DRENDO-1510 file (C-alpha; in Angstrom, 1 decimal, always signed):
<recs>
REC; n; res; u; v; w
REC; 1; MET; +193.9; -6.2; -160.8 .
REC; 2; TYR; +191.7; -3.3; -159.5 .
REC; 3; THR; +190.0; -5.5; -156.8 .
REC; 4; PRO; +192.2; -4.6; -153.9 .
REC; 5; TYR; +191.7; -0.9; -154.5 .
REC; 6; GLN; +188.0; -1.4; -154.8 .
REC; 7; ASP; +187.9; -3.3; -151.6 .
REC; 8; TYR; +189.8; -0.5; -149.8 .
REC; 9; ILE; +187.3; +2.1; -151.0 .
REC; 10; HIS; +184.4; -0.2; -149.9 .
REC; 11; THR; +186.0; -0.5; -146.4 .
REC; 12; LEU; +186.3; +3.3; -146.1 .
REC; 13; ASN; +182.7; +3.7; -147.1 .
REC; 14; ASN; +181.7; +1.3; -144.3 .
REC; 15; THR; +183.7; +3.2; -141.7 .
REC; 16; LEU; +182.7; +6.8; -142.5 .
REC; 17; LYS; +186.3; +7.6; -143.6 .
REC; 18; TYR; +185.6; +7.9; -147.3 .
REC; 19; ARG; +186.8; +11.2; -148.8 .
REC; 20; LYS; +185.5; +12.8; -152.0 .
REC; 21; LEU; +186.2; +16.1; -153.7 .
REC; 22; PRO; +183.7; +18.9; -153.0 .
REC; 23; ILE; +181.7; +20.1; -155.9 .
REC; 24; PHE; +182.2; +23.7; -156.9 .
REC; 25; ARG; +179.0; +25.8; -156.7 .
REC; 26; GLN; +178.7; +29.2; -158.3 .
REC; 27; GLU; +177.1; +31.3; -155.6 .
REC; 28; LYS; +177.1; +35.0; -154.7 .
REC; 29; PHE; +180.1; +35.6; -152.5 .
REC; 30; SER; +178.2; +37.7; -150.1 .
REC; 31; SER; +176.0; +34.7; -149.1 .
REC; 32; VAL; +178.9; +32.4; -148.3 .
REC; 33; LEU; +180.7; +32.3; -145.0 .
REC; 34; ASP; +183.8; +30.3; -145.5 .
REC; 35; PHE; +185.8; +28.8; -142.5 .
REC; 36; SER; +187.1; +25.9; -144.6 .
REC; 37; ASN; +190.3; +27.3; -146.1 .
REC; 38; ASN; +193.7; +28.6; -144.9 .
REC; 39; ASP; +193.7; +32.0; -146.6 .
REC; 40; TYR; +194.2; +33.6; -143.2 .
REC; 41; LEU; +195.1; +37.1; -144.3 .
REC; 42; GLY; +193.0; +37.1; -147.5 .
REC; 43; LEU; +196.1; +37.5; -149.7 .
REC; 44; SER; +195.0; +35.1; -152.4 .
REC; 45; GLN; +193.0; +38.0; -153.9 .
REC; 46; HIS; +195.3; +40.9; -153.1 .
REC; 47; PRO; +195.6; +43.1; -156.2 .
REC; 48; LYS; +199.3; +43.8; -155.7 .
REC; 49; ILE; +200.1; +40.1; -155.6 .
REC; 50; LEU; +197.9; +39.3; -158.6 .
REC; 51; LYS; +199.6; +42.1; -160.5 .
REC; 52; GLU; +203.1; +40.6; -159.8 .
REC; 53; ALA; +201.9; +37.2; -161.0 .
REC; 54; ILE; +200.5; +38.6; -164.2 .
REC; 55; ASN; +203.6; +40.6; -164.9 .
REC; 56; ALA; +205.8; +37.5; -164.4 .
REC; 57; ILE; +203.7; +35.5; -166.9 .
REC; 58; GLN; +204.0; +38.2; -169.4 .
REC; 59; ILE; +207.8; +38.4; -169.1 .
REC; 60; TYR; +208.8; +34.8; -168.4 .
REC; 61; GLY; +205.8; +32.7; -169.6 .
REC; 62; MET; +203.6; +30.4; -167.6 .
REC; 63; GLY; +205.9; +27.4; -166.8 .
REC; 64; ALA; +209.3; +27.0; -165.4 .
REC; 65; LYS; +210.2; +24.4; -168.1 .
REC; 66; SER; +212.8; +22.5; -166.0 .
REC; 67; SER; +214.2; +21.9; -162.6 .
REC; 68; ARG; +216.3; +24.7; -161.1 .
REC; 69; ILE; +219.3; +22.3; -161.4 .
REC; 70; SER; +218.9; +21.8; -165.1 .
REC; 71; SER; +218.7; +25.3; -166.7 .
REC; 72; ILE; +218.9; +29.0; -166.2 .
REC; 73; TYR; +216.0; +30.3; -164.2 .
REC; 74; HIS; +214.2; +33.6; -163.6 .
REC; 75; PRO; +215.6; +35.9; -160.9 .
REC; 76; PHE; +212.6; +35.7; -158.5 .
REC; 77; CYS; +213.8; +32.6; -156.5 .
REC; 78; ASP; +217.2; +34.2; -155.7 .
REC; 79; GLN; +215.5; +37.4; -154.6 .
REC; 80; LEU; +212.9; +35.5; -152.5 .
REC; 81; GLU; +215.4; +33.2; -150.8 .
REC; 82; THR; +217.7; +36.2; -149.9 .
REC; 83; GLN; +214.8; +38.0; -148.3 .
REC; 84; ILE; +213.5; +35.0; -146.4 .
REC; 85; ALA; +217.0; +34.3; -145.0 .
REC; 86; LEU; +217.2; +38.0; -143.9 .
REC; 87; ASP; +213.8; +38.0; -142.2 .
REC; 88; LYS; +214.2; +34.5; -140.6 .
REC; 89; LYS; +217.7; +35.4; -139.4 .
REC; 90; THR; +219.4; +32.5; -141.1 .
REC; 91; GLU; +222.3; +32.3; -143.6 .
REC; 92; ALA; +220.3; +30.9; -146.5 .
REC; 93; ALA; +216.9; +29.7; -147.7 .
REC; 94; LEU; +215.5; +27.4; -150.4 .
REC; 95; PHE; +212.1; +27.5; -152.2 .
REC; 96; PHE; +210.1; +24.4; -152.8 .
REC; 97; SER; +206.9; +23.6; -154.7 .
REC; 98; SER; +204.8; +22.7; -151.7 .
REC; 99; GLY; +205.0; +22.1; -147.9 .
REC; 100; PHE; +204.6; +18.4; -148.3 .
REC; 101; GLN; +207.4; +18.3; -150.8 .
REC; 102; ALA; +209.7; +20.4; -148.5 .
REC; 103; ASN; +209.0; +18.3; -145.4 .
REC; 104; PHE; +209.4; +15.0; -147.1 .
REC; 105; SER; +212.4; +15.9; -149.2 .
REC; 106; VAL; +214.3; +17.8; -146.5 .
REC; 107; LEU; +213.7; +15.5; -143.6 .
REC; 108; SER; +214.5; +12.4; -145.6 .
REC; 109; ALA; +217.7; +14.0; -146.8 .
REC; 110; ILE; +219.0; +15.2; -143.4 .
REC; 111; LEU; +218.1; +11.9; -141.7 .
REC; 112; ASP; +220.0; +9.8; -144.3 .
REC; 113; ARG; +221.7; +7.0; -142.4 .
REC; 114; GLY; +224.5; +6.8; -144.9 .
REC; 115; ILE; +225.4; +10.4; -144.5 .
REC; 116; LEU; +225.1; +10.4; -140.7 .
REC; 117; GLY; +227.0; +7.2; -140.3 .
REC; 118; GLY; +224.3; +5.6; -138.3 .
REC; 119; CYS; +220.5; +5.5; -137.5 .
REC; 120; PRO; +219.4; +8.9; -136.2 .
REC; 121; VAL; +217.0; +9.3; -133.3 .
REC; 122; VAL; +214.1; +11.6; -134.0 .
REC; 123; PHE; +211.9; +13.0; -131.2 .
REC; 124; SER; +208.6; +14.0; -132.8 .
REC; 125; ASP; +205.5; +15.6; -131.4 .
REC; 126; ARG; +202.8; +13.0; -131.8 .
REC; 127; LEU; +200.4; +15.4; -133.6 .
REC; 128; ASN; +202.9; +16.5; -136.3 .
REC; 129; HIS; +201.7; +16.7; -139.9 .
REC; 130; ALA; +201.4; +13.7; -142.2 .
REC; 131; SER; +204.2; +14.9; -144.4 .
REC; 132; ILE; +206.5; +14.7; -141.3 .
REC; 133; TYR; +205.3; +11.2; -140.5 .
REC; 134; GLN; +205.9; +10.0; -144.1 .
REC; 135; ALA; +209.4; +11.4; -144.1 .
REC; 136; LEU; +210.3; +9.7; -140.8 .
REC; 137; LEU; +208.9; +6.4; -142.0 .
REC; 138; PHE; +210.9; +6.7; -145.3 .
REC; 139; SER; +214.1; +7.6; -143.5 .
REC; 140; GLN; +214.0; +4.5; -141.3 .
REC; 141; CYS; +215.2; +6.5; -138.3 .
REC; 142; GLU; +214.5; +5.5; -134.7 .
REC; 143; TRP; +211.3; +7.4; -134.2 .
REC; 144; VAL; +210.4; +8.5; -130.6 .
REC; 145; ARG; +207.1; +10.3; -130.2 .
REC; 146; TYR; +206.5; +12.6; -127.3 .
REC; 147; ARG; +203.1; +13.6; -125.9 .
REC; 148; HIS; +201.7; +16.7; -127.7 .
REC; 149; LEU; +203.4; +19.9; -126.5 .
REC; 150; ASP; +204.7; +18.1; -123.4 .
REC; 151; THR; +208.3; +19.2; -123.0 .
REC; 152; LYS; +208.6; +17.4; -119.6 .
REC; 153; HIS; +207.9; +14.1; -121.5 .
REC; 154; LEU; +210.3; +15.2; -124.2 .
REC; 155; GLN; +213.0; +15.9; -121.6 .
REC; 156; CYS; +212.4; +12.4; -120.0 .
REC; 157; LEU; +212.9; +10.8; -123.5 .
REC; 158; LEU; +216.0; +12.9; -124.2 .
REC; 159; GLU; +217.5; +12.0; -120.9 .
REC; 160; LYS; +216.8; +8.3; -121.6 .
REC; 161; TYR; +218.9; +8.7; -124.8 .
REC; 162; ALA; +221.5; +11.0; -123.3 .
REC; 163; LYS; +224.3; +8.5; -123.4 .
REC; 164; ASP; +223.4; +7.4; -126.9 .
REC; 165; SER; +226.0; +8.8; -129.3 .
REC; 166; ARG; +223.8; +8.8; -132.4 .
REC; 167; PRO; +222.6; +12.1; -134.0 .
REC; 168; LYS; +219.4; +13.4; -132.4 .
REC; 169; PHE; +216.7; +15.6; -133.8 .
REC; 170; ILE; +213.6; +17.3; -132.4 .
REC; 171; VAL; +210.8; +17.8; -134.9 .
REC; 172; THR; +207.7; +19.9; -134.3 .
REC; 173; GLU; +205.2; +22.2; -135.9 .
REC; 174; THR; +205.1; +25.7; -134.3 .
REC; 175; VAL; +201.3; +26.2; -134.8 .
REC; 176; PHE; +199.4; +23.0; -135.1 .
REC; 177; GLY; +197.0; +23.0; -138.1 .
REC; 178; MET; +194.3; +20.8; -136.6 .
REC; 179; ASP; +194.4; +22.0; -133.0 .
REC; 180; GLY; +195.3; +25.6; -133.2 .
REC; 181; ASP; +197.8; +25.4; -130.3 .
REC; 182; THR; +201.5; +26.4; -130.3 .
REC; 183; ALA; +204.7; +24.6; -129.5 .
REC; 184; PRO; +206.7; +25.8; -126.4 .
REC; 185; LEU; +209.7; +26.9; -128.5 .
REC; 186; LYS; +211.5; +28.5; -125.6 .
REC; 187; ASP; +211.6; +25.1; -123.7 .
REC; 188; ILE; +212.5; +23.2; -126.9 .
REC; 189; HIS; +215.3; +25.6; -127.5 .
REC; 190; ALA; +216.7; +25.0; -124.0 .
REC; 191; LEU; +216.4; +21.2; -124.4 .
REC; 192; ALA; +218.1; +21.3; -127.7 .
REC; 193; LEU; +221.1; +23.2; -126.2 .
REC; 194; LYS; +221.2; +20.9; -123.2 .
REC; 195; TYR; +221.1; +17.6; -125.2 .
REC; 196; LYS; +222.8; +18.9; -128.3 .
REC; 197; THR; +220.0; +18.1; -130.7 .
REC; 198; PHE; +219.2; +19.4; -134.2 .
REC; 199; VAL; +215.8; +21.2; -134.3 .
REC; 200; TYR; +213.4; +21.1; -137.3 .
REC; 201; LEU; +210.4; +23.5; -137.1 .
REC; 202; ASP; +207.3; +23.4; -139.4 .
REC; 203; GLU; +205.9; +27.0; -139.6 .
REC; 204; ALA; +203.2; +26.3; -142.2 .
REC; 205; HIS; +200.4; +27.7; -140.1 .
REC; 206; ALA; +202.5; +30.3; -138.3 .
REC; 207; THR; +204.1; +32.1; -141.4 .
REC; 208; GLY; +202.5; +35.4; -141.9 .
REC; 209; LEU; +200.8; +35.6; -138.6 .
REC; 210; PHE; +203.2; +35.2; -135.7 .
REC; 211; GLY; +206.6; +36.4; -134.6 .
REC; 212; ILE; +208.5; +39.5; -135.6 .
REC; 213; ASN; +206.7; +41.2; -138.5 .
REC; 214; GLY; +204.7; +38.0; -139.0 .
REC; 215; TYR; +207.7; +35.9; -140.1 .
REC; 216; GLY; +206.9; +33.0; -137.8 .
REC; 217; CYS; +207.2; +31.9; -134.2 .
REC; 218; SER; +210.8; +31.0; -134.6 .
REC; 219; THR; +211.8; +34.6; -135.0 .
REC; 220; LEU; +211.2; +35.2; -131.3 .
REC; 221; GLN; +214.1; +32.9; -130.4 .
REC; 222; ASP; +217.8; +33.1; -131.2 .
REC; 223; TRP; +218.6; +29.7; -132.9 .
REC; 224; SER; +222.2; +30.6; -133.8 .
REC; 225; GLN; +223.6; +28.1; -131.2 .
REC; 226; VAL; +221.3; +25.3; -132.3 .
REC; 227; PRO; +221.6; +23.3; -135.5 .
REC; 228; HIS; +218.2; +23.9; -137.2 .
REC; 229; ILE; +216.0; +24.1; -140.2 .
REC; 230; ILE; +212.8; +26.1; -140.3 .
REC; 231; MET; +210.1; +25.3; -142.9 .
REC; 232; GLY; +207.2; +27.4; -143.8 .
REC; 233; THR; +204.6; +27.7; -146.6 .
REC; 234; PHE; +203.1; +30.3; -149.0 .
REC; 235; SER; +199.9; +28.3; -149.4 .
REC; 236; LYS; +198.2; +29.5; -146.2 .
REC; 237; ALA; +198.4; +33.0; -144.7 .
REC; 238; LEU; +200.4; +34.2; -147.8 .
REC; 239; GLY; +197.6; +33.1; -150.1 .
REC; 240; GLY; +199.7; +31.4; -152.8 .
REC; 241; SER; +201.6; +28.2; -153.4 .
REC; 242; GLY; +205.0; +26.8; -152.5 .
REC; 243; ALA; +207.2; +26.5; -149.4 .
REC; 244; TYR; +210.6; +27.5; -148.1 .
REC; 245; ILE; +213.2; +26.3; -145.7 .
REC; 246; ALA; +215.5; +28.7; -143.8 .
REC; 247; CYS; +218.8; +27.2; -142.8 .
REC; 248; SER; +222.6; +27.5; -142.9 .
REC; 249; LYS; +224.6; +27.9; -146.2 .
REC; 250; ILE; +226.1; +24.4; -145.8 .
REC; 251; LEU; +222.6; +22.8; -145.4 .
REC; 252; LYS; +221.3; +24.6; -148.4 .
REC; 253; GLU; +224.2; +23.4; -150.5 .
REC; 254; TYR; +223.7; +19.9; -149.1 .
REC; 255; LEU; +220.0; +19.9; -149.9 .
REC; 256; ILE; +220.5; +21.2; -153.5 .
REC; 257; ASN; +222.6; +18.1; -154.0 .
REC; 258; LYS; +220.6; +15.6; -151.8 .
REC; 259; ALA; +216.9; +16.5; -151.5 .
REC; 260; GLN; +215.3; +14.4; -154.3 .
REC; 261; GLY; +212.0; +16.3; -154.3 .
REC; 262; PHE; +214.0; +19.5; -155.1 .
REC; 263; ILE; +216.4; +17.9; -157.6 .
REC; 264; TYR; +213.9; +15.9; -159.7 .
REC; 265; SER; +210.9; +18.3; -159.7 .
REC; 266; THR; +210.2; +21.0; -162.3 .
REC; 267; ALA; +210.7; +24.3; -160.6 .
REC; 268; PRO; +207.7; +26.4; -159.5 .
REC; 269; SER; +206.2; +28.6; -162.1 .
REC; 270; PRO; +207.7; +32.1; -162.3 .
REC; 271; CYS; +204.3; +33.6; -161.5 .
REC; 272; VAL; +204.0; +31.6; -158.3 .
REC; 273; VAL; +207.4; +32.7; -157.1 .
REC; 274; ALA; +206.8; +36.3; -158.1 .
REC; 275; ALA; +203.5; +36.3; -156.2 .
REC; 276; ALA; +205.3; +34.7; -153.2 .
REC; 277; LEU; +208.0; +37.4; -153.1 .
REC; 278; ARG; +205.3; +40.1; -153.2 .
REC; 279; ALA; +203.3; +38.4; -150.4 .
REC; 280; TRP; +206.4; +37.9; -148.3 .
REC; 281; ASN; +207.3; +41.6; -148.5 .
REC; 282; LEU; +203.7; +42.6; -147.8 .
REC; 283; ILE; +203.1; +40.7; -144.6 .
REC; 284; LYS; +205.4; +43.0; -142.6 .
REC; 285; THR; +202.9; +45.8; -143.2 .
REC; 286; MET; +199.9; +43.8; -142.0 .
REC; 287; ASN; +200.0; +44.1; -138.2 .
REC; 288; LYS; +196.5; +45.5; -138.1 .
REC; 289; GLU; +195.1; +42.4; -139.8 .
REC; 290; ARG; +197.0; +40.2; -137.4 .
REC; 291; LEU; +195.6; +42.0; -134.4 .
REC; 292; HIS; +192.1; +41.7; -135.9 .
REC; 293; LEU; +192.5; +38.0; -136.4 .
REC; 294; LYS; +193.8; +37.5; -132.9 .
REC; 295; SER; +190.8; +39.4; -131.6 .
REC; 296; LEU; +188.4; +37.3; -133.7 .
REC; 297; GLY; +190.0; +34.1; -132.3 .
REC; 298; GLU; +189.6; +35.3; -128.7 .
REC; 299; SER; +186.0; +36.2; -129.3 .
REC; 300; PHE; +185.1; +33.0; -131.1 .
REC; 301; ARG; +186.8; +30.7; -128.5 .
REC; 302; LYS; +184.8; +32.5; -125.8 .
REC; 303; MET; +181.5; +32.1; -127.7 .
REC; 304; LEU; +182.1; +28.4; -128.2 .
REC; 305; THR; +183.3; +27.6; -124.7 .
REC; 306; GLU; +180.3; +29.5; -123.2 .
REC; 307; GLN; +178.1; +27.0; -125.2 .
REC; 308; GLY; +180.0; +24.2; -123.6 .
REC; 309; GLU; +181.9; +23.1; -126.7 .
REC; 310; ASP; +185.2; +21.3; -126.6 .
REC; 311; ILE; +187.8; +23.4; -128.5 .
REC; 312; GLY; +190.8; +21.5; -127.2 .
REC; 313; SER; +193.8; +23.6; -126.4 .
REC; 314; SER; +193.4; +26.2; -129.2 .
REC; 315; THR; +194.9; +29.6; -128.6 .
REC; 316; THR; +195.0; +30.9; -132.2 .
REC; 317; HIS; +192.8; +31.5; -135.3 .
REC; 318; ILE; +192.5; +27.8; -135.8 .
REC; 319; ILE; +189.7; +26.5; -133.6 .
REC; 320; PRO; +188.5; +22.9; -133.5 .
REC; 321; ILE; +185.0; +21.9; -132.3 .
REC; 322; ILE; +185.7; +18.4; -131.1 .
REC; 323; LEU; +182.6; +16.2; -131.4 .
REC; 324; LYS; +184.4; +12.8; -131.4 .
REC; 325; ASN; +181.6; +11.1; -133.3 .
REC; 326; GLU; +182.5; +11.0; -137.0 .
REC; 327; GLU; +178.9; +10.7; -138.3 .
REC; 328; SER; +177.9; +13.8; -136.3 .
REC; 329; VAL; +180.8; +15.8; -137.8 .
REC; 330; MET; +179.8; +15.0; -141.3 .
REC; 331; GLU; +176.1; +15.6; -140.8 .
REC; 332; ILE; +176.8; +19.0; -139.2 .
REC; 333; GLN; +179.2; +19.9; -142.0 .
REC; 334; HIS; +176.5; +19.1; -144.6 .
REC; 335; TYR; +173.9; +21.0; -142.6 .
REC; 336; LEU; +176.0; +24.1; -142.3 .
REC; 337; GLY; +177.0; +23.9; -146.0 .
REC; 338; PHE; +173.3; +24.0; -146.9 .
REC; 339; LYS; +173.2; +27.3; -144.9 .
REC; 340; HIS; +176.1; +28.6; -147.0 .
REC; 341; ILE; +178.5; +28.2; -144.0 .
REC; 342; TYR; +181.5; +26.2; -145.1 .
REC; 343; ILE; +183.6; +24.4; -142.5 .
REC; 344; SER; +186.0; +21.4; -142.6 .
REC; 345; GLY; +185.0; +18.0; -141.2 .
REC; 346; ILE; +188.1; +16.3; -139.9 .
REC; 347; ARG; +188.2; +12.6; -139.1 .
REC; 348; PRO; +190.8; +10.0; -138.2 .
REC; 349; PRO; +193.4; +9.3; -139.4 .
REC; 350; THR; +194.0; +13.0; -139.9 .
REC; 351; VAL; +193.3; +13.4; -136.2 .
REC; 352; PRO; +193.7; +10.7; -133.5 .
REC; 353; PRO; +190.9; +8.1; -132.9 .
REC; 354; ASN; +187.8; +9.5; -131.1 .
REC; 355; GLN; +188.9; +13.1; -132.0 .
REC; 356; ALA; +186.7; +13.8; -135.0 .
REC; 357; ARG; +186.0; +17.5; -135.3 .
REC; 358; LEU; +184.9; +20.5; -137.2 .
REC; 359; ARG; +187.8; +22.8; -138.0 .
REC; 360; ILE; +187.3; +26.5; -138.1 .
REC; 361; GLY; +189.9; +28.6; -139.9 .
REC; 362; LEU; +189.4; +32.3; -139.2 .
REC; 363; LYS; +190.5; +34.9; -141.7 .
REC; 364; ALA; +191.3; +38.6; -141.3 .
REC; 365; LEU; +188.4; +39.2; -143.7 .
REC; 366; HIS; +185.9; +37.8; -141.2 .
REC; 367; THR; +184.0; +40.1; -138.9 .
REC; 368; GLN; +182.3; +39.8; -135.5 .
REC; 369; GLU; +179.0; +39.7; -137.4 .
REC; 370; ASP; +180.2; +36.6; -139.2 .
REC; 371; LEU; +180.9; +34.9; -135.9 .
REC; 372; LEU; +177.5; +35.8; -134.6 .
REC; 373; ARG; +175.9; +34.3; -137.8 .
REC; 374; PHE; +177.7; +31.1; -137.2 .
REC; 375; MET; +176.7; +31.0; -133.6 .
REC; 376; GLN; +173.0; +31.5; -134.5 .
REC; 377; GLU; +173.1; +28.4; -136.7 .
REC; 378; TRP; +175.1; +26.5; -134.0 .
REC; 379; LYS; +172.5; +27.2; -131.4 .
REC; 380; LYS; +169.8; +25.9; -133.7 .
REC; 381; LEU; +171.8; +22.7; -134.1 .
REC; 382; ARG; +171.9; +22.3; -130.3 .
REC; 383; GLU; +168.2; +23.2; -129.8 .
REC; 384; ASN; +167.1; +20.7; -132.5 .
REC; 385; ARG; +169.4; +18.1; -131.1 .
REC; 386; ILE; +171.1; +17.5; -134.5 .
REC; 387; TYR; +174.1; +16.3; -132.5 .
</recs>
């Protein structure tokens, strides 16, 4: 019975795509330079956020005990959702346990063929996150991929379907988590108006860092005339766990009744939501940290390009070093780890074929000295022809 699974693992091992969980090592924090996680603002250790989480545990206990549909819940979710809607300039918001759960549950619900009265057409950036891919596959929509960030290609595809009366959706991340580039939202907004499409934005890597007061790229555009949903997470720049969608009141009501991942999941722990609320209110005060992170990104991209490295189209704190060769990526990741520099090794299918890379996630806690330390080791790699 286990043979097919064993064969699959064996195949992965032979193609350098096998994944395994990293082993925790107790090391002095001062010796470790970590570019491997998404704690972009360093909020996972912020004392005010930790205090809120501890207080929530002491008052409400550790677990939520049921879904939000089934029983009376603590007040944090209502408070958080009200604040998110206010800051995202939408009528309502809804909190989820994770970004994957939110994307999969929400997209599969709004693309329901029975509700829409036909098969929707979804125009999706080809480098969207796996959770979006899975939702589109599950929904059995007509799935039309446009070239990454290419709104001219998107417009050609929309024009091709212009006389098609079926519901149409544009789905994109705003900051792409593997490439560190940003979607042209102004152009997407204009296309959505022209072709009367629904827009779904994934702000997982933008929340906390971009837009008005750090509340995401979407806040720089008026979406009131475009049907839309905006998703974001608390597990990256906000340092915690969970996700949100910002939307209209009618869509929130619909999702409470239709999104299976929301309906049939135990609600997030009170301490998680309390921490999320505190983090959300804190990020509007962190412009200094955002500017520092932007400066670090500009410096690091310059350092790497001067060394002749391929960093793709990155314009943010997320910087790929695209090596293409999967074996080289994993060897260098191992070498840097031995030097107490942690970095993510990314291989297909997470990225397209021949696009294996090292992924650098800069944080506001990093310094220029940290970047120089990395570059010293990187130059040694080049001099010793390790790749």
